[in-house]
C-alpha positions in Angstrom: -55.3 -104.5 -151.5 -52.5 -102.4 -153.0 -52.1 -98.6 -152.6 -52.3 -98.2 -156.4 -55.3 -96.0 -157.5 -58.2 -97.7 -159.2 -58.6 -96.6 -162.8 -62.0 -95.6 -164.1 -62.4 -96.1 -167.8 -64.7 -95.8 -170.7 -64.5 -97.9 -173.9 -65.4 -96.3 -177.2 -64.7 -96.5 -180.9 -64.9 -94.5 -184.1 -65.7 -96.8 -187.1 -64.4 -99.8 -185.1 -61.0 -98.1 -184.3 -61.3 -98.6 -180.6 -60.0 -96.9 -177.5 -59.9 -97.0 -173.8 -60.6 -93.5 -172.4 -58.9 -92.8 -169.0 -60.2 -89.7 -167.2 -57.3 -88.1 -165.4 -58.3 -84.4 -165.2 -55.7 -83.5 -162.5 -52.8 -85.3 -164.1 -52.4 -87.9 -161.2 -51.9 -91.0 -163.3 -48.5 -92.4 -164.2 -49.4 -93.8 -167.6 -46.4 -96.0 -168.3 -45.9 -97.9 -171.6 -46.2 -101.2 -169.7 -49.6 -100.1 -168.4 -50.8 -98.9 -171.8 -49.8 -102.2 -173.4 -51.5 -104.2 -170.7 -54.8 -102.2 -171.0 -54.8 -102.6 -174.8 -54.1 -106.4 -174.6 -57.1 -108.0 -176.2 -56.8 -111.2 -174.1 -55.4 -110.1 -170.8 -56.6 -106.6 -170.6 -59.5 -104.5 -171.8 -58.4 -104.5 -175.4 -58.0 -101.5 -177.7 -56.1 -99.9 -180.5 -55.0 -97.2 -178.2 -55.5 -95.2 -174.9 -56.9 -91.7 -174.6 -56.0 -90.0 -171.4 -58.2 -87.1 -170.5 -56.2 -84.4 -168.7 -56.7 -80.6 -168.3 -54.4 -78.8 -170.7 -53.0 -76.6 -167.9 -51.0 -79.6 -166.8 -49.4 -80.2 -170.2 -47.5 -77.1 -171.1 -46.8 -76.2 -174.7 -49.6 -77.9 -176.5 -52.5 -75.4 -176.2 -50.3 -72.4 -177.5 -52.0 -70.1 -175.0 -55.5 -71.0 -176.4 -57.7 -70.5 -173.3 -60.6 -72.3 -174.9 -58.5 -75.5 -175.2 -59.2 -76.7 -171.7 -58.5 -80.4 -172.3 -55.5 -82.2 -173.7 -55.8 -85.5 -175.6 -52.9 -87.7 -174.5 -53.0 -90.5 -177.1 -50.9 -93.6 -176.8 -50.7 -96.5 -179.3 -51.4 -100.0 -178.3 -47.7 -100.7 -178.0 -47.3 -97.9 -175.4 -45.7 -95.4 -177.8 -46.8 -91.8 -177.9 -48.6 -90.6 -181.0 -49.0 -87.0 -182.3 -52.6 -87.2 -183.4 -55.5 -89.5 -183.9 -58.6 -88.5 -186.0 -60.9 -91.3 -184.8 -59.6 -90.9 -181.2 -60.3 -87.1 -181.0 -63.9 -87.7 -182.0 -64.3 -90.3 -179.2 -62.5 -87.9 -176.9 -64.9 -85.1 -177.7 -67.9 -87.4 -177.3 -66.6 -88.4 -173.9 -66.1 -84.8 -172.7 -69.7 -84.0 -173.6 -71.2 -87.2 -172.2 -69.2 -86.8 -168.9 -70.3 -83.2 -168.5 -66.7 -81.8 -168.9 -68.0 -79.8 -171.9 -71.2 -78.7 -173.4 -72.4 -79.8 -176.9 -71.3 -77.5 -179.8 -67.9 -76.2 -180.6 -64.9 -77.4 -178.7 -61.2 -76.7 -178.9 -59.0 -79.7 -177.9 -55.2 -79.5 -177.4 -53.2 -82.4 -178.9 -49.5 -83.0 -179.6 -50.3 -81.6 -183.1 -51.7 -78.4 -181.8 -55.2 -77.3 -181.0 -58.1 -78.8 -183.0 -61.5 -77.4 -183.5 -64.3 -80.0 -183.0 -68.1 -79.9 -183.5 -69.9 -82.4 -181.3 -73.5 -82.9 -180.3 -75.2 -85.3 -178.0 -75.5 -87.7 -180.9 -74.6 -87.9 -184.6 -71.3 -87.5 -186.3 -68.4 -85.5 -184.8 -66.6 -83.1 -187.1 -62.9 -82.3 -186.6 -60.8 -79.6 -188.2 -57.7 -81.7 -188.7 -55.4 -78.9 -190.0 -53.3 -79.4 -193.2 -52.4 -82.7 -194.7 -49.1 -82.1 -196.4 -47.8 -84.2 -199.2 -44.0 -84.8 -198.6 -41.3 -84.6 -201.3 -39.6 -88.0 -200.7 -37.5 -89.6 -203.4 -38.1 -93.3 -203.8 -40.9 -93.5 -201.2 -42.1 -97.1 -201.3 -43.6 -99.9 -199.2 -42.6 -103.6 -199.2 -45.6 -105.9 -198.6 -44.6 -109.6 -198.2 -41.8 -109.2 -200.8 -43.7 -106.9 -203.2 -42.5 -103.4 -203.5 -45.2 -100.7 -204.1 -44.5 -97.0 -204.8 -46.0 -94.7 -202.1 -46.6 -91.1 -201.3 -45.5 -89.6 -198.0 -48.1 -87.4 -196.2 -48.0 -85.7 -192.9 -51.3 -85.1 -191.0 -49.4 -84.2 -187.8 -48.4 -87.9 -187.8 -46.6 -89.6 -190.7 -48.3 -91.7 -193.4 -47.4 -93.5 -196.6 -50.2 -93.8 -199.1 -50.1 -96.6 -201.7 -52.4 -96.8 -204.7 -53.8 -100.3 -205.4 -56.6 -101.8 -207.4 -58.1 -103.6 -204.5 -56.9 -103.3 -200.9 -58.5 -106.6 -199.9 -56.5 -108.5 -202.6 -53.3 -107.9 -200.5 -54.4 -110.7 -198.2 -53.4 -111.0 -194.6 -50.2 -109.1 -193.7 -47.7 -111.7 -192.5 -45.4 -108.9 -191.3 -45.6 -105.2 -191.0 -45.1 -103.3 -194.3 -41.5 -102.2 -194.7 -41.2 -98.5 -195.5 -38.4 -96.8 -197.4 -36.4 -94.7 -197.3 -36.0 -95.5 -193.6 -34.4 -92.2 -192.7 -37.5 -90.3 -194.0 -39.6 -92.0 -191.4 -37.4 -92.5 -188.3 -40.3 -93.2 -186.0 -42.2 -95.3 -188.5 -45.5 -94.4 -190.3 -49.0 -95.5 -190.9 -49.6 -97.1 -194.3 -52.8 -96.7 -196.3 -53.6 -98.9 -199.2 -56.1 -97.0 -201.3 -58.4 -97.8 -204.3 -60.6 -95.2 -206.0 -63.6 -96.9 -207.6 -65.0 -93.4 -208.2 -63.4 -90.0 -208.3 -64.7 -88.9 -204.9 -64.9 -92.4 -203.3 -61.9 -94.0 -201.7 -61.6 -97.5 -200.3 -58.9 -97.7 -197.7 -57.1 -100.4 -195.7 -54.7 -99.3 -192.9 -51.6 -100.7 -191.2 -51.0 -98.4 -188.2 -47.6 -98.0 -186.6 -47.6 -99.2 -183.0 -50.8 -101.2 -183.5 -50.9 -103.3 -186.7 -53.8 -103.5 -189.1 -56.8 -101.5 -187.8 -60.4 -101.2 -188.9 -60.1 -97.5 -189.5 -57.8 -94.5 -189.2 -59.0 -90.9 -189.3 -55.7 -89.3 -190.1 -55.1 -92.1 -192.6 -58.4 -91.1 -194.4 -57.1 -87.5 -194.6 -53.7 -88.6 -195.8 -55.4 -90.8 -198.5 -57.4 -87.9 -199.8 -54.4 -85.6 -199.8 -52.4 -88.1 -201.8 -55.2 -88.7 -204.3 -55.7 -84.9 -204.8 -52.0 -84.5 -205.4 -52.3 -86.5 -208.6 -55.3 -84.6 -209.9 -54.5 -81.4 -211.7 -58.1 -80.2 -211.3 -59.0 -80.1 -207.6 -61.7 -78.0 -206.1 -61.5 -76.8 -202.5 -64.6 -77.7 -200.5 -64.9 -81.1 -202.2 -66.1 -83.9 -199.9 -64.8 -87.4 -200.3 -66.4 -90.6 -199.1 -63.8 -92.9 -197.4 -64.8 -96.5 -196.8 -62.7 -98.5 -194.4 -63.3 -102.0 -193.0 -64.8 -100.5 -189.8 -67.2 -98.1 -191.5 -67.5 -94.8 -193.5 -65.8 -91.4 -192.9 -66.1 -88.3 -194.9 -63.2 -85.9 -195.6 -63.7 -82.4 -196.9 -60.6 -80.8 -198.5 -60.4 -77.1 -197.8 -57.9 -74.3 -198.7 -54.2 -74.8 -198.0 -54.6 -78.5 -197.6 -56.8 -78.3 -194.5 -59.1 -81.2 -193.9 -62.4 -81.6 -192.1 -63.0 -85.1 -190.9 -66.5 -86.4 -190.0 -67.6 -89.7 -188.6 -69.3 -91.5 -185.7 -68.0 -91.6 -182.2 -69.6 -94.3 -179.9 -69.1 -94.9 -176.2 -69.7 -98.5 -175.4 -69.1 -99.2 -171.8 -67.6 -97.9 -168.6 -66.1 -99.5 -165.5 -63.2 -99.7 -163.0 -59.9 -101.5 -163.5 -59.0 -103.4 -160.4 -56.3 -101.8 -158.2 -54.2 -105.0 -157.8 -54.2 -105.5 -161.6 -53.0 -101.9 -162.1 -50.2 -102.5 -159.5 -49.1 -105.7 -161.2 -48.4 -104.1 -164.6 -45.2 -102.6 -163.3 -43.7 -106.1 -163.3 -44.5 -106.8 -166.9 -41.7 -107.6 -169.3 
């Protein structure tokens, strides 16, 4: 047996956007990109859209902004090993894990992320509600997405992480993506962006399909749902704060309430599926991955 520590994990999802949760309260784990990619591999690992490392905020300076109530930091990594600023489905699963594991009591939580501290309402069951902060529509000339040779105009939106929202009649009609959508202008999104393809069958009802940077097409994206609502509202001259939008994605339904100054409340399920231990020798072997 190797000296590498065994990894305990929990598998969870929010509207089929799935994650491996790694409890690491004392910041003892060296979570390398190779290890993240291996864990998220759907054939040779556990399989997930991303990894949520659970670490006390005191070990991650600069992200809780002195907020003493934000005791936990959500260290989110995409399936390709890259670091992400925020994840709306992930933070709901993260909060559910904290309560289920006894790290927090049901009710109001404050969770530190790379996009600042987020206020979360979580019970023992039912939907989890997250104050996502503002979704800002970006002023980008010529913003567009190329999908299999077809150029579609888009709207840049920041929800802590970058998005391009594309209006379409039917997201399903795009077919299977043979390659990742190409975003332009490139210099506006140096680290890439999530792309949301959005239809609006009714004024407060969105149907969304997501291609997520560092992952590929996913069944759901919480920040993407907020970005889609922000982009749709930007084209509507008469918008009321406090309006709730239903957002249907391939993995299920989320609701987004648009508040003052562009702030968004995201609500949806958070389900813990399984728990276990990753074998020590397997963890040790991932350092040799190409």
